[in-house]
N, C-alpha and C positions, 0 to 999 in steps of 0.2 A: 141581224144579219152580220157575218165574218167579216172582216178588212178584204176589200176584193170582189164581193158579192157585189156590192153596189157599179163598182167597175165593172164587173161582167154584163150587168144589165146595160150600162152605157153603151160598151162598146158592140154589142149584139144592135143594138139601136142606131148606132152611126156609121156602123158596116152594113147596111141592108143586104146587099149581095151574098153576104158570109151569114147572116141569121138563118139562114135555111139549110146550112151546108150541115150536116150533124158530125161531117167527121172534125170540122172546123168547131163547133160548138164543144166537142168531149175534150179537146185538146185545151180548150180555154179554160173550161170548169177544172179541169186537171191542175193546171197552173196556177189557178188563183186558190183552190185547195190545199195546195202546196205551200203556197204563201201564208194562206192562215195558220197552218202548222207548223210555224217557224222554229219550234225546239226542236224538230225533228230533219230538218232540211239543211244540207251541207252548203257552203258556199260556192259559189260556182262564177268562173271567169267567161266574160263574153268578149271575142277577140275578131277583129275583120283586119281585112289587107286589101289591095286592089291598086289601078292604075286607071285614070283619069285624062287624057291630053289634053282635053276641050277649057280654055280658062274660063269661057262664059257658065259653061258648067258651075267649075268651083265656086264662081261667085253668086249663082242662084241657089246651089247648095247650102254654101254658107250663111247666105240672107236668113234660109230657112231655119238651120242650127241654132242661129244668133237668138232668136225669137224662143226656143227651148232653155236656151242658156239665158235668156231675161227672165223668165218664167223661174225657172230652178234659183237662180239668185235673189228672184222675189221673196220665195219660200223659207231660205237662209236668214233674209231681214227679218221676216213676219214672225218666224218658229223660234228661231235658234239667236236672233237679234245679232247675225253675223252680217258683215259686209264683205259679200266675196263677190269678186270681178272676173269675167272672162278674158283669155289671153288672145290678142287678135294679131295676127302675120301677115306684114304686108310685104307683095312679091320685091316691091322697091327696097326694101331692109336688110342688110347684110347680117347674117349669123356665121361668126367666126369660130373656129378652132371646135367642128363638129366630128363624131363619133357616130360609126353606123355599122352595126354587127352584120358580120359576111350572110348571115341567114336570110336577112332582108333581102339581098341580093338574087336571092334563088339560084345561086350559081354561075350568076353573069359576074364576071371579074370587070372593074372601074380602071381605065388607062388612065385616068386624069387623077388618083386618089391613092395615097401612099398606105399600104399594108402595114399595121405595125409587128412589128418582130415580136413572134413568140405568141401573137392575139389575133384572136379571130375577129377584127376590126378593123376597117378602114379610117383614115385621119383625112378630112378636107378643111383647108385653109379657111376656104368661106363657102356658105350657101344662100340659097335664098327659099324661103316659104311662103306659103299662103295659105289661110285657115284661120279657125278657129278651135280653142278647146276650153274647157271649163268643168270645175266640181258639180258631180250630178248631185241637187240636193238629197240627203239622207238624214234623217232626222237620230239617226244614232251617232253621226260623225264626232268624233272626238269622245265619246263616250263609253269606255270600257265596257266590256270587251269588245267590243265592234268597231274602232275607232279606224277609220278607212285612211283618212289622211289624204295622201296625193293619188290613191289607189281607185278612186272612184271617179277619175274623168274620163269625160267623152271626148274624143280627138278626131277632129278632119281637118287633117292638114297636109296640104301638097308639098310636095317637093317642086319648085321650079328651077330647071336646069339645062343646059344644051346637050347633057346626055343622055340619049335614049334610055339607059337601063334605068336613069332617076326619074327622069319628069314624069309628073303626074302622080308620082307613088303616094300613097296614104302611108303617114307615119304619126307618132306620139311625140313628142319633144319631153325627153326625161333629162334632169340636170342631176349630175353626180354631186356628190358632198361638196361643197366650197373649200376653198384652199386660197394661199397667199398667191398663188397665180391666178387663181381662177375666183376671184369674189362671190359671183353668182354661180358659179358649178358648172363645168364645162357639159355640154347641151350633147345628149346620144338621141339618135334616132331610130325608134323602136316600133314593132307592130303596136298598133293601139289595143288597149285592153282596160277592161271594166269589171271589177269586182264587184259583182252582185250578192247578197245575201238574202235571200227569202224575199226578196222585195223587188219591183217592177221588172221581174223576168219576160212576164209576156209581153207588156210594153216594150222593151228591148228589144226583142224577136221583131215586134209589130215596126220601129223604127227601123232597124238596120235591114228588113225586109222590104220596106219602103225606099230607103236610101237605093239599094240594089235595082230595084225594079226600075223606078224613074229617074235616077242619076246615073249611077255606077254599075252599069251591067256585068263589069269586070269584078265587082267587089264580090270576095268570099267572105263569110263570117261563119262563128262557132258559138253556140249556147247549149252546151248538153250535146248536141250532134250539129252536123253540118247544115248551115242554112235553115235552121231551126223557124219551122212555120211559113216557109218563103213561098210554099203554095196556096198560099191564101192569097196573093196578088194575080195568080194566073190568068184570071176573068178578065181582068184589066189591061187597055191598052197603054204598053208606057210611054206613049208620045200625047197621052190624053191630059194635059196641065191642069183642066177645072178638076177633073177627079183625082189628080196628086193633089192639087191643094185641099179639096173636100178631106182625104184623109190625112192630109197632115192636120188640118183644124181638128181633127179627131182624134190625132194623136197627142196634140196640146190637151185637150179636155180629159183624155184617159190618164196623161199624168197629174194633171191638176187631181182628178178624184182619188188615184191612189197615193199620190203624196200624201193628200188630206186624210185620207183612211188609214196608213200608215202610220204617220203623224200622233193620230190620237190613239192607236195602239200603243204606241210608245208611252205615250202619257199614262194613260191608263195603268201601264207596267209597272212605271216610277212609282205612280201613286200606291199600289199595292206594296212596293219594298218600302215604303216608308213606314 
């Protein structure tokens, strides 16, 4: 069975309400077929944005995302012998000298921030963030020609601010090249983006749809098309925490399954080239 085939069977079994949905099944099969034809498929970026003002929701969601991060980090250690760590942001911590592009604000000016001359960025002297980001496991990472470095980051980080334009906004923390003034690099807040290449495409739509449906209704995401696969959650009550937790367990199992399948594919590919 090609990589992804086992995962399709798993997903069909753990999403029982979706199993009889012909439209859903066709889309999942097509996604898995594309994954198995890696040499014919281009890279795709997943992007997401949105706002959530409820800090209890921030904490609950980030607790779930941390479980994915822990599993991903274990794969890095077990298969690539790399110690990879998640980054946690505590709302009490102050981050200084932060840039944010104008496009992030959707046309809404920030009176308390200074707009840089001849630049499409604002500068803040300090800001608070809450959330987590981590590098998503990929068995090809740092292996030419697929080295992803920092472009394989999953970020669910929220701005904590008294400014209503900023409060609760989802961001990814990108750092510019270090220099003498900023040894760790100046932080820039951008929209989260994840570089996907033939791998975890279906799973990522499942994850982002799950987050939107159960935690951040205001979230928008794009992966090939707007809100890819979101309709699969239409039959679920967004307030049903038991269902949300069960589907999350399915997401963890789906991730582990495809990560193992794809790792074996890459290992076999390297053996053929030796």
